[in-house]
N, C-alpha and C positions, 0 to 999 in steps of 0.2 A: 503495500499499501505506500510508502516512503517515495516511489517512483510517480506513483499518480498524484499521491498527494501535493511533490514538486514539480507538476503535470509535464513530468517526465515519459511519459507511458498512459497507453487507454487503459480502462479497466472493462473487460467483457467478460459476466459472470458464466461460470459453467453450464447453469441453468439455462443461459441464454446464448450460449455459443454456437448453438446447433443454428438457429436462425438467424443470429448476427453476424457472427466471425467474417463471413466471407464478403458483404457488404458493408460491413465497418472497415474491414483491410483496402477495400476497393475504393472506397470513399477518402480515405487516410492516403491512400497512394496519388488520389486526383487532388488532395489540397496542399500543394507545395508549403504555404505558409504554415502551416498545421504542420508539415514535416519538418520543417526548418526549427519550428517553436522547440516541437520536444527534441530535437538534435542539439539544439542550445541548451536548453535545460539539464538533460542528461548528462551531458558533456560538464556541467556544473558540480556536477556529482561524483562525476568519476576518481576514482583512488589507484592511479597508475602504480604505485609501489605499494599495494595491499599486499600481494605474495609475500613479500619480504617482511613487511611488516607483523603479518601472520606468525611468519617462524620467527621472527626475532621475538615475539611474544611467545610463544611456545619453549623457545629454546629459553628463554628465562625462567619461566615457569619451573622448566625440567633442571635447573641450573647450571646450565651451560650456555659458555658464552661463545663458541665459535662453534660452525656450521658441519657437517660432516658429510655434504653432498655439494655436487653444483648447483651454483644460484646465478643466475643472468640478471647483469644489472648494466642499465645502459648498454646493451648490446655487445658487454665482454663479460667474459666468464670468470666468475670469483670462486675459489675453493677452498673450503676449511680444511683438507683432507679427507682421506676416507677413515670415516669413523673417528673422525679429530685428531688423526694422526698427519702430519706434515709430511 
């Protein structure tokens, strides 16, 4: 619901999907202004480093300070070594 609340997505309830999904999809595809608005709004909610942030929290909770598997950062590969061994 956060995406809908932030005007970054449209909601079609499951119960209504059979009747509304195709018509709403084609209506949206024809409305470039609404498509652009949804795109801009979703972009403001993006978390480009979400995977890294999640891994960092998991490692912090697990009591580890280094990764034991490759992580892609800024199109370069960083590694903490295999099982923490460098």
